[in-house]
C-alpha angles and dihedrals in degrees: 000000000000122000091250092051092047091050091049091050091049090049091050092051091051092050091050091050091050092049091049091049092049091048092052093047092048092049091049094050091049091053093044089052096046103038106014136265097261093044094054119087131200087246089057091051093047091052093049092048092043094235135111119272089243088058090055090051092046091058097034113028093191133034090238090060088066090064092048102036095157100038099104092041090052093051091047090053091050091049090050093051091050092049095046100044116124123264090253094047121093125211095265089064090060089048090057092050091048092054090049089051091052092052090051090054091048095055109122091007100093095119091049091050092052093049093048092048091053092050092050095046091052094057128059093202092055091048088053090050089052088052089057089056092054092046090055090046090053092049092052092048093046090053092051093047089049088056089050088053094040086235137129114274089233092057118114098241100060091042091051092048092048091048089052092052091048090051090051091053090048090055091048091047093052095044100039107018108162087215091067115091094230096147092247119121121243089249091056092048091047092051092051095045094048092047091053092042091052089057092048092049091053088053094045094046092050090050093050091049091049091050092047092050092048090055093056 
């Protein structure tokens, strides 16, 4: 097999895997919405997705992963943006880019977002799992801010700044969550979120610079 043929075959396999993953996640969300998260079994999901139960588990090791199919990918993207930001860019700049990336991935997915939000809000365990995501997000941001400050990630200042940024995102999420059926289009919500986030980033960046200067 030539290199080109091998690459094409590998690309086809990856596309098939992604389609299978998306099919399983969509089937799971439909069942969670119609009959409840706790009431839905892996066997139910496998039947709806027309795959074997072991296939469901291969793509989603835990049932909770089916509710948050893009969570690890989203965190990995945030970590990449933080790591690859320019020497003159502070961590809040990567945060802005990450939020824009999320909106891009949400386009055309408003109904799915609303359904997923309803499933999460109806289950304490899923809310706790979502909390783990935000804890990891805050840890990544604190580490990047610490690098901006040339400080230890465990120091108080970067942790305070990261906690502040997380709180800002929580406020934006509650006020302008795309999953809420507010009547506003995703474009309108995106414009409002990014405008507010731009203001918050100016504030956060100024604070980081002031902290950095005070340490010199």
